[in-house]
N, C-alpha and C positions, 0 to 999 in steps of 0.2 A: 542766392538763397533760393529762388525760384528755379533756377535751372536743375538744382538738385532735387527739389521736389518733383517736377515733371519726369526726372530720369527715374526716380523712385516709383513713381506712379505707373510707367511705362513697364518696369520691371515687375511689379505687382500684378498687372494685367496679363503678362506673359506667364507667370507662375501659376496664376488662376486657370488659364487656358490649358496648360500641361496637365494640371490636376484633373480638370473636367475630362479631357481626352483619355486619361488613362483609365478612369472609372467607366468609360463607355462600354456596353456589352459588345458592340459591334467589333471593337479593336481588340478584342481578347480572342486569341486564337488556340483554344483547347479543344481539341478534337476528342468526341465522345462517340459512343455507339448509340443506336436508336433506343436501346434498353435503357441507357443511362439518361437520355434526355427525357425519356418518359417519365422517370422516376424523379428527376429535378424539376420538372414542369417549370422550366424557363424559357426566355426567348432563345431561339435556335436559328443558326444560319446553315442551309443545306446546299451542297453543291453536286449536281447531277454529273454524269458522264459526258453529257453534251455541253460541257462548261457552262449551263444556266446555274445561277444562284438564286435561291428563295430563301425569304426571312419569314419566320413563323413565331407567333405569340408563343405556342407550345406545341409538343407532339404527344399524341395519345395513340393507344393501342386498343382498337376495338376489334373484337372477333378475330380476324386473322391478319388482316395489313394494319400498317402503321398510317396514321393521319397527321398531316401538317394543318395547324389552325391558323388561318391568317384573318386579320382584320383589316378589310378594304372599305373604306367610306362607311363605317358603321355596320357593315355585315360581316357576320363570321362565316368564312368560307373552309370548308374541309376538302383537303387535296390529298389523295392517296399516295403514298410513299412505298416504292419497292427497294428491297434493300440491295437487290442486284443492278439497279440503276444509279446507285450513289457511289461516290468517290470516297 
């Protein structure tokens, strides 16, 4: 009886892990434009043409350029984004 219980516990842990990974924002691969990212105000992952990847808390549009907002060790950092440098 105890072997069945341990088997079920392991199975439950596997299912919980799978559910948590599916809901993670990083693993969702829906590409959107910068304009759509500004309107959604969600976490965004941006890949440059140089194959560098940046993760932003959100993307904002101020004056002319787009800016990605990063939270690094409690500081909000604005990184300018140019549409011609993005993939």
